[in-house]
C-alpha positions in Angstrom: -9.1 12.0 -17.5 -9.4 15.5 -18.1 -6.5 18.0 -18.1 -7.7 19.6 -14.7 -5.5 19.5 -11.9 -6.4 17.3 -8.9 -5.5 17.8 -5.2 -4.7 15.2 -3.0 -3.9 14.8 0.8 -2.0 11.7 1.6 -1.6 9.9 5.1 1.1 7.0 5.3 2.9 5.2 7.9 4.0 1.5 8.8 1.3 -0.8 10.1 0.0 -0.2 13.3 0.2 3.5 13.5 -3.2 4.6 13.4 -3.4 5.9 10.0 -7.3 5.0 9.3 -8.5 6.9 12.2 -6.5 9.9 11.5 -7.7 9.8 7.8 -11.5 9.2 8.7 -11.6 11.9 11.2 -9.9 14.2 9.0 -12.0 13.4 6.3 -14.9 14.3 8.6 -13.3 17.7 9.3 -12.9 19.0 5.8 -15.3 16.8 3.9 -13.6 14.4 1.9 -13.6 10.8 1.1 -10.8 8.2 1.5 -8.8 6.1 -1.1 -7.1 3.5 0.3 -3.2 2.7 -0.3 -3.0 -0.9 0.7 -2.0 -3.8 -1.6 -4.3 -6.3 0.2 -7.3 -4.2 1.6 -8.6 -4.5 -1.8 -9.8 -8.2 -1.3 -13.1 -9.3 -0.1 -13.7 -11.5 3.2 -10.0 -10.7 3.9 -10.8 -7.9 6.5 -9.1 -8.7 10.0 -5.7 -9.8 8.7 -5.4 -6.8 6.5 -6.5 -4.7 8.9 -9.5 -2.7 7.2 -10.8 -1.4 10.6 -13.9 -0.6 8.7 -15.3 0.8 12.1 -12.9 3.7 11.7 -14.8 4.9 8.8 -17.8 5.6 11.0 -16.8 8.8 12.7 -19.4 10.2 15.5 -22.2 8.3 13.5 -21.1 9.6 10.0 -19.9 7.1 7.5 -17.1 8.4 5.7 -17.0 7.2 1.9 -13.9 5.1 1.0 -12.7 3.5 -2.2 -10.5 0.4 -3.2 -11.3 -1.9 -0.5 -13.1 -5.0 -1.0 -13.1 -4.5 -4.9 -11.6 -8.1 -5.8 -12.4 -11.7 -4.8 -9.8 -13.2 -2.3 -7.6 -15.5 -4.5 -7.2 -13.0 -7.3 -3.6 -11.3 -7.8 -4.2 -7.7 -8.1 -1.3 -5.5 -9.1 0.2 -2.0 -9.3 -0.8 -1.5 -12.7 -4.6 -2.3 -11.8 -4.4 -0.1 -8.8 -3.3 2.7 -10.4 -6.1 2.6 -12.9 -8.8 2.1 -10.3 -7.1 4.9 -8.0 -7.8 7.4 -11.1 -11.2 6.4 -11.7 -11.6 6.9 -7.9 -10.4 10.1 -7.8 -12.2 11.3 -10.9 -15.3 10.4 -9.2 -14.4 12.0 -6.0 -13.6 15.2 -7.9 -16.8 15.0 -10.1 -18.9 15.6 -6.7 -16.8 18.4 -5.7 -15.4 16.5 -2.6 -11.7 16.2 -1.3 -9.8 13.1 -1.4 -7.5 11.6 0.9 -5.1 8.9 0.0 -4.4 6.7 3.3 -2.3 3.5 3.4 1.2 2.2 4.0 1.8 0.0 0.3 4.8 2.6 -0.5 4.7 1.3 -4.1 1.0 1.8 -4.4 1.3 5.0 -3.1 4.3 6.0 -5.2 2.6 4.6 -8.4 -0.1 7.4 -8.2 2.1 10.2 -6.7 4.8 10.1 -9.3 2.9 11.2 -12.4 3.3 8.6 -14.9 1.2 5.8 -16.3 2.0 2.3 -15.6 1.6 -0.3 -18.5 0.1 -3.7 -18.2 3.7 -5.3 -19.4 3.4 -8.8 -20.2 5.8 -11.5 -19.2 8.9 -11.9 -21.4 10.1 -15.6 -21.0 12.7 -15.4 -24.0 14.5 -12.4 -21.9 14.3 -14.0 -18.5 15.8 -16.9 -20.0 18.9 -14.6 -21.3 19.3 -13.4 -17.8 19.4 -17.0 -16.0 23.4 -17.1 -15.9 23.9 -13.5 -14.9 24.3 -12.1 -11.4 22.3 -9.9 -9.7 25.0 -7.2 -9.8 25.1 -7.9 -13.9 21.2 -7.3 -14.0 21.5 -4.2 -12.0 24.2 -2.6 -14.4 21.9 -4.0 -17.3 18.8 -2.1 -15.5 20.6 1.3 -15.1 21.6 1.2 -18.7 18.1 1.5 -19.9 16.4 5.3 -19.8 14.2 5.4 -16.5 10.7 6.0 -17.5 9.8 5.2 -13.9 11.2 4.5 -11.0 9.1 2.6 -8.4 10.3 -0.7 -9.2 11.2 -2.8 -6.3 14.7 -4.7 -7.0 15.1 -5.9 -3.3 15.2 -9.7 -4.8 16.1 -11.4 -8.0 12.5 -11.8 -8.7 11.3 -8.5 -8.7 15.1 -7.3 -10.4 14.1 -9.3 -13.3 10.6 -8.0 -13.4 11.9 -4.3 -13.5 14.2 -5.4 -16.3 11.2 -7.0 -18.3 9.3 -3.7 -17.8 12.3 -1.7 -18.6 12.9 -3.7 -21.8 9.0 -3.3 -23.0 9.2 0.4 -22.6 12.4 0.8 -24.6 10.6 -1.4 -27.6 7.4 0.4 -27.3 8.2 4.2 -27.6 4.5 4.9 -28.7 2.7 4.1 -25.7 0.5 6.4 -24.1 1.9 7.6 -20.7 -0.1 10.6 -20.3 -1.1 11.1 -16.9 -3.6 13.7 -15.0 -1.8 16.4 -13.1 -1.9 15.8 -9.2 -0.9 18.0 -6.7 -0.1 16.3 -3.3 0.8 17.0 0.3 2.1 14.1 2.4 1.8 13.4 6.1 3.3 10.5 7.8 2.8 9.1 11.6 5.6 7.8 13.0 6.5 6.2 16.4 9.9 5.3 17.9 11.4 2.0 17.0 10.4 0.2 20.5 6.7 1.9 20.5 6.3 0.5 17.0 7.5 -2.8 17.8 5.2 -3.0 21.0 2.0 -1.9 19.2 2.5 -4.5 16.3 2.6 -7.0 18.9 -0.5 -5.9 20.6 -2.4 -5.7 17.9 -1.5 -8.8 16.6 -2.4 -10.7 20.0 -6.0 -8.8 19.7 -6.4 -9.7 16.2 -5.6 -13.4 17.1 -8.3 -13.2 20.0 -11.0 -11.7 17.8 -11.4 -13.9 14.8 -8.6 -13.8 12.6 -7.9 -17.4 12.7 -11.7 -17.9 12.0 -11.3 -15.6 9.1 -8.4 -17.8 7.3 -10.3 -21.0 8.1 -13.3 -19.6 6.4 -11.4 -18.7 3.3 -9.9 -22.3 3.2 -13.3 -23.6 3.6 -14.6 -21.4 1.1 -12.5 -23.2 -1.5 -9.5 -21.0 -1.9 -6.0 -23.1 -1.8 -3.5 -22.9 0.6 -1.3 -21.9 -1.9 -3.3 -18.8 -3.0 -3.4 -17.7 0.7 0.0 -18.0 1.5 0.8 -16.2 -1.7 -0.6 -13.1 0.4 2.0 -13.4 2.9 2.2 -12.1 6.8 -1.0 -13.1 8.5 -2.6 -15.2 5.6 0.7 -17.3 5.3 1.7 -18.1 8.9 -2.2 -18.8 10.0 -2.8 -21.1 6.8 0.5 -23.1 7.8 -0.7 -23.3 11.2 -4.3 -24.5 10.3 -2.9 -27.1 7.7 -0.7 -28.2 10.6 2.8 -27.3 9.3 3.3 -24.9 12.3 2.0 -25.1 15.8 0.5 -22.0 17.5 3.7 -20.7 19.2 5.7 -21.4 16.2 3.0 -19.7 13.9 2.9 -16.6 16.4 6.5 -15.9 16.5 7.4 -16.5 13.2 4.2 -14.0 12.3 5.3 -11.7 14.7 8.9 -11.4 13.5 7.4 -11.0 10.1 5.0 -8.1 10.7 8.1 -6.3 12.6 10.0 -6.7 9.4 7.4 -5.7 7.1 7.1 -2.3 9.1 10.8 -2.0 8.7 10.6 -2.2 5.1 7.9 0.1 4.9 9.7 2.8 7.0 12.6 2.2 4.5 10.7 2.7 1.7 9.5 6.1 3.0 12.9 7.3 3.7 13.7 6.6 0.1 10.7 8.5 -1.0 11.9 11.4 1.0 15.7 11.1 -0.6 13.9 11.0 -3.9 12.3 14.3 -3.3 9.0 13.7 -1.6 8.3 16.2 1.1 6.7 14.2 4.0 5.3 16.1 7.3 5.9 13.6 10.2 3.4 13.7 12.9 4.3 12.1 16.2 2.3 9.1 16.8 1.6 10.1 20.6 -0.2 13.5 19.6 -3.8 12.7 20.0 -5.9 12.6 16.9 -7.1 16.3 17.2 -3.5 17.4 17.8 -2.5 15.5 14.4 -5.5 17.0 12.5 -4.8 20.6 13.9 -1.4 20.2 13.0 -2.1 18.9 9.2 -4.5 21.8 8.9 -2.2 24.5 10.0 0.4 23.1 7.4 -2.6 22.9 4.6 -3.4 26.5 5.4 0.3 27.6 5.5 1.1 25.9 1.9 -2.3 27.3 0.7 -2.8 23.6 -0.5 -6.9 23.8 -0.4 
């Protein structure tokens, strides 16, 4: 990467808030390309369950270029380190063609990984360190983590597994002080789409029903028939976990629907919590009322961009 400064518009929000359509129409309006910030849309053949909504990139007959969608095969375990690398490549490519870039998605960890301004390192697993933690409580591990000099702070410590991984990363950084952590200058402006809780819940359930009626079950069945194991699909969670369990007769249809519907609601709540934490950590997010029309949202975005002299 060069030392030039990149400018980036970010559109974020919980699932089922209409991010993709807004990003597509904004891209047409300002001559931009879109970089996806979704941890599952990177996978090929996983379109309905991940909500790629590719049709939303066709605006008034114009195909909006998009990046980091359909870049690895289903079954692969893509990670945030690879995402940051691929994002920087995409951003450089877009900039080289004098186009603007819009980051769009709901994966808070991926969004922070590219906006925070530090390079992630592909830290290897440390079994010796993990063994030393086996008899320690989560509180003890949290205290150990807090003792390290923080080189990045997007680690999700909501479970013991993630807490141990955060410690593994912190320990690696502390012992490899000569690693290259250089990162390009990225100036960003962030917009979020927000619905009230009941509206969000209704939209999620309606969207789930629509997808189940329009091929999502067949999508998962085809993945299983292609040779991907149930365990590999269950790894991806949400739709792929519960639909796989339904298709291998571990769950009835009603059980699958109820469990999946609840899980998506919980996921959306976690997304919202992540975004609130981003604000507490200094990110400024301009929230847009989900009930505004797309035109009203774009007008609001453009007025803020102009006011901030961002572009």
